[in-house]
C-alpha positions in Angstrom: 243.9 103.9 26.4 245.9 100.8 27.2 249.7 101.2 27.2 251.9 98.2 27.5 253.5 98.0 31.0 257.0 97.5 29.7 257.5 101.1 28.3 256.0 102.5 31.6 258.5 100.4 33.6 261.4 101.5 31.4 260.4 105.2 31.8 260.3 104.8 35.6 263.7 103.2 35.5 265.2 105.8 33.1 263.8 108.9 34.8 264.7 107.7 38.3 268.2 106.9 37.2 268.6 110.3 35.5 267.2 112.1 38.5 269.6 110.5 41.0 272.5 110.8 38.5 271.7 114.5 38.3 271.9 114.8 42.1 275.3 113.1 42.0 276.5 115.4 39.2 275.5 118.5 41.1 277.4 117.1 44.1 280.5 115.9 42.3 280.9 118.4 39.4 278.9 121.3 40.8 280.4 121.2 44.3 277.0 121.3 46.1 277.4 119.4 49.4 274.1 117.6 50.3 272.7 117.8 53.8 271.5 114.7 55.7 268.0 115.1 54.4 269.2 115.5 50.9 271.0 112.2 51.1 267.9 110.6 52.6 265.9 111.7 49.7 268.1 109.6 47.4 267.3 106.4 49.2 263.9 105.9 47.6 265.6 106.2 44.2 268.2 103.6 45.3 265.3 101.3 46.1 263.1 102.1 43.1 265.7 101.9 40.4 266.4 98.1 40.7 262.7 97.4 41.3 261.8 99.4 38.1 264.4 97.5 36.2 263.1 94.2 37.5 259.6 95.3 36.5 260.8 96.2 33.0 262.5 92.8 32.6 259.6 90.8 33.9 256.8 92.9 32.3 256.3 90.6 29.3 256.2 87.5 31.4 253.9 89.0 34.0 251.7 90.9 31.5 248.6 89.3 32.9 249.7 88.7 36.4 248.8 90.5 39.7 252.6 90.7 40.6 253.1 93.3 37.9 250.4 95.5 39.4 252.0 95.0 42.9 255.4 96.1 41.5 253.9 99.3 40.1 252.0 100.0 43.3 255.1 99.5 45.3 257.1 101.8 43.0 254.3 104.4 43.4 254.5 104.2 47.2 258.3 104.5 47.2 258.1 107.6 45.1 255.3 109.0 47.3 257.6 108.6 50.3 260.5 110.3 48.5 258.2 113.1 47.5 257.0 113.4 51.1 260.6 113.8 52.2 261.1 116.5 49.6 257.9 118.4 50.7 259.2 118.2 54.3 262.6 119.7 53.4 261.2 122.3 51.0 258.6 123.4 53.6 261.4 123.8 56.1 263.5 125.8 53.6 260.6 128.1 53.1 260.0 128.4 56.9 256.6 126.7 56.9 257.8 124.4 59.7 260.9 123.4 61.5 263.4 121.1 59.9 265.0 118.2 61.6 267.0 119.1 64.7 269.7 116.6 63.8 270.4 118.0 60.4 273.8 119.7 60.3 275.9 118.4 57.6 276.1 115.9 54.8 279.7 114.9 55.4 281.2 112.7 58.1 282.9 114.7 60.8 285.6 113.0 62.7 286.7 115.0 65.6 290.3 114.9 66.8 290.6 116.9 70.1 294.1 118.0 69.4 293.1 119.5 66.0 289.5 120.5 66.7 289.6 124.2 65.7 291.3 123.6 62.4 288.8 120.8 61.6 285.9 123.1 62.3 287.3 125.7 60.0 287.7 123.2 57.2 284.4 121.3 57.7 281.5 122.6 55.7 278.2 122.1 57.6 275.1 122.1 55.5 271.7 123.0 57.0 268.6 121.2 55.9 266.7 124.4 56.1 268.9 126.6 54.0 268.8 125.8 50.3 272.2 126.0 48.5 270.5 127.6 45.6 267.2 127.9 43.8 266.8 127.1 40.1 263.7 128.5 38.4 262.5 129.3 41.9 262.9 125.8 43.3 265.5 124.2 45.6 266.9 120.7 45.0 264.2 119.5 47.5 261.5 121.3 45.4 262.8 119.6 42.2 262.7 116.3 44.0 259.0 116.9 44.8 258.3 117.4 41.2 260.3 114.4 40.0 259.0 112.1 42.7 255.4 113.2 42.1 255.7 112.6 38.4 257.3 109.2 39.0 254.6 108.3 41.5 251.8 109.2 39.1 253.5 107.3 36.3 253.9 104.2 38.6 250.3 104.3 39.7 249.3 104.7 36.0 251.3 101.6 35.3 249.5 99.8 38.1 246.1 100.9 36.8 247.1 100.0 33.3 248.5 96.6 34.1 245.4 95.8 36.2 243.1 96.7 33.3 245.2 94.5 31.0 244.9 91.7 33.5 241.1 91.9 33.8 240.4 92.2 30.1 
Protein backbone atom coordinates (compact mmCIF):
# COMPACT_ATOMS: atom_id res chain seq x y z
CA UNK A 1 0.00 0.00 0.00
CA UNK A 2 1.46 3.31 -1.04
CA UNK A 3 0.72 6.22 1.21
CA UNK A 4 1.70 9.72 0.21
CA UNK A 5 4.74 11.00 2.05
CA UNK A 6 3.17 14.30 3.06
CA UNK A 7 0.68 12.80 5.58
CA UNK A 8 3.43 10.64 7.09
CA UNK A 9 5.66 13.70 7.53
CA UNK A 10 2.77 15.61 9.08
CA UNK A 11 2.10 12.77 11.54
CA UNK A 12 5.77 12.74 12.52
CA UNK A 13 5.68 16.48 13.09
CA UNK A 14 2.39 16.46 15.01
CA UNK A 15 3.11 13.47 17.25
CA UNK A 16 6.65 14.63 18.05
CA UNK A 17 5.36 18.11 18.88
CA UNK A 18 2.60 16.71 21.11
CA UNK A 19 5.07 14.40 22.85
CA UNK A 20 7.56 17.12 23.77
CA UNK A 21 4.69 19.50 24.64
CA UNK A 22 3.36 16.85 27.02
CA UNK A 23 6.74 16.64 28.71
CA UNK A 24 6.75 20.42 29.12
CA UNK A 25 3.21 20.37 30.52
CA UNK A 26 4.10 17.72 33.09
CA UNK A 27 7.02 19.91 34.09
CA UNK A 28 5.29 23.31 34.12
CA UNK A 29 1.77 22.42 35.22
CA UNK A 30 2.33 19.08 36.92
CA UNK A 31 5.39 20.18 38.85
CA UNK A 32 7.57 17.26 37.79
CA UNK A 33 11.21 18.34 37.74
CA UNK A 34 13.14 16.54 34.98
CA UNK A 35 16.55 15.04 35.60
CA UNK A 36 19.50 15.64 33.28
CA UNK A 37 18.77 12.49 31.29
CA UNK A 38 15.10 13.47 30.95
CA UNK A 39 16.17 16.78 29.48
CA UNK A 40 18.58 15.02 27.16
CA UNK A 41 15.74 12.83 25.87
CA UNK A 42 14.00 15.97 24.62
CA UNK A 43 16.91 16.94 22.36
CA UNK A 44 16.04 14.43 19.59
CA UNK A 45 12.54 15.91 19.49
CA UNK A 46 13.99 19.41 19.21
CA UNK A 47 16.02 18.21 16.22
CA UNK A 48 13.26 16.12 14.64
CA UNK A 49 10.38 18.59 14.84
CA UNK A 50 11.86 21.15 12.41
CA UNK A 51 13.13 18.37 10.14
CA UNK A 52 9.68 16.74 10.07
CA UNK A 53 8.12 20.12 9.29
CA UNK A 54 10.64 20.67 6.49
CA UNK A 55 9.91 17.18 5.17
CA UNK A 56 6.18 17.94 5.24
CA UNK A 57 6.63 21.24 3.40
CA UNK A 58 8.93 19.79 0.74
CA UNK A 59 7.17 16.42 0.35
CA UNK A 60 5.21 17.41 -2.75
CA UNK A 61 8.25 18.91 -4.48
CA UNK A 62 10.50 16.00 -3.52
CA UNK A 63 7.89 13.31 -4.15
CA UNK A 64 10.15 11.44 -6.58
CA UNK A 65 13.50 12.48 -5.14
CA UNK A 66 16.01 10.61 -3.01
CA UNK A 67 16.24 13.57 -0.59
CA UNK A 68 12.77 12.74 0.71
CA UNK A 69 13.92 9.22 1.55
CA UNK A 70 17.05 10.62 3.22
CA UNK A 71 14.95 12.99 5.35
CA UNK A 72 12.76 10.11 6.54
CA UNK A 73 15.77 7.90 7.30
CA UNK A 74 17.39 10.73 9.23
CA UNK A 75 14.18 11.21 11.22
CA UNK A 76 14.08 7.48 11.94
CA UNK A 77 17.67 7.57 13.20
CA UNK A 78 16.96 10.59 15.41
CA UNK A 79 14.00 8.83 17.02
CA UNK A 80 16.02 5.61 17.38
CA UNK A 81 18.63 7.59 19.32
CA UNK A 82 15.93 9.17 21.51
CA UNK A 83 14.40 5.76 22.14
CA UNK A 84 17.83 4.42 23.08
CA UNK A 85 18.20 7.16 25.69
CA UNK A 86 14.79 6.20 27.05
CA UNK A 87 15.72 2.52 27.21
CA UNK A 88 18.92 3.44 29.05
CA UNK A 89 17.08 5.51 31.65
CA UNK A 90 14.17 3.09 32.04
CA UNK A 91 16.63 0.23 32.52
CA UNK A 92 18.48 2.22 35.17
CA UNK A 93 15.16 3.01 36.88
CA UNK A 94 14.30 -0.70 37.01
CA UNK A 95 17.80 -1.53 38.28
CA UNK A 96 18.90 -3.49 35.19
CA UNK A 97 22.09 -1.39 34.99
CA UNK A 98 23.64 1.66 36.56
CA UNK A 99 22.51 5.10 35.52
CA UNK A 100 24.89 7.93 34.71
CA UNK A 101 27.12 8.96 37.61
CA UNK A 102 26.74 12.61 36.67
CA UNK A 103 22.96 12.65 36.96
CA UNK A 104 21.86 14.51 40.02
CA UNK A 105 19.39 17.19 39.10
CA UNK A 106 17.55 18.88 36.32
CA UNK A 107 18.00 22.40 37.58
CA UNK A 108 20.98 24.70 37.64
CA UNK A 109 22.53 24.82 41.08
CA UNK A 110 24.51 27.95 41.81
CA UNK A 111 26.40 27.65 45.06
CA UNK A 112 27.02 30.58 47.30
CA UNK A 113 29.39 29.58 50.12
CA UNK A 114 27.77 31.98 52.59
CA UNK A 115 24.33 30.52 52.02
CA UNK A 116 25.16 26.91 51.11
CA UNK A 117 23.00 25.07 53.64
CA UNK A 118 19.82 27.02 52.92
CA UNK A 119 20.37 26.51 49.18
CA UNK A 120 20.79 22.77 49.69
CA UNK A 121 17.50 22.63 51.60
CA UNK A 122 15.67 24.48 48.84
CA UNK A 123 17.26 22.76 45.83
CA UNK A 124 15.40 19.72 44.55
CA UNK A 125 17.84 17.12 43.21
CA UNK A 126 16.35 14.61 40.82
CA UNK A 127 18.02 11.26 40.28
CA UNK A 128 18.00 9.66 36.84
CA UNK A 129 17.46 6.27 38.42
CA UNK A 130 14.40 7.09 40.53
CA UNK A 131 11.23 7.67 38.48
CA UNK A 132 9.04 10.48 39.76
CA UNK A 133 6.03 8.35 39.05
CA UNK A 134 4.68 5.53 36.97
CA UNK A 135 1.62 5.88 34.79
CA UNK A 136 0.06 2.61 33.65
CA UNK A 137 3.25 0.92 34.85
CA UNK A 138 5.66 3.09 32.87
CA UNK A 139 7.83 6.01 33.90
CA UNK A 140 8.31 9.06 31.69
CA UNK A 141 11.37 7.34 30.21
CA UNK A 142 9.29 4.26 29.42
CA UNK A 143 6.67 6.37 27.69
CA UNK A 144 9.43 8.04 25.71
CA UNK A 145 10.59 4.61 24.54
CA UNK A 146 7.11 3.89 23.21
CA UNK A 147 6.70 7.29 21.57
CA UNK A 148 10.19 7.28 20.05
CA UNK A 149 9.78 3.69 18.88
CA UNK A 150 6.48 4.47 17.18
CA UNK A 151 7.91 7.61 15.56
CA UNK A 152 11.01 5.69 14.44
CA UNK A 153 8.86 3.02 12.78
CA UNK A 154 6.67 5.68 11.18
CA UNK A 155 9.73 7.51 9.83
CA UNK A 156 11.25 4.32 8.40
CA UNK A 157 7.85 3.50 6.89
CA UNK A 158 7.92 6.94 5.29
CA UNK A 159 11.40 6.25 3.92
CA UNK A 160 10.37 2.88 2.53
CA UNK A 161 7.19 4.33 1.11
CA UNK A 162 8.92 7.33 -0.51
CA UNK A 163 11.57 5.05 -2.00
CA UNK A 164 8.87 2.85 -3.51
CA UNK A 165 7.19 5.92 -4.97
CA UNK A 166 10.52 7.05 -6.37
CA UNK A 167 11.25 3.75 -8.11
CA UNK A 168 7.77 3.19 -9.55
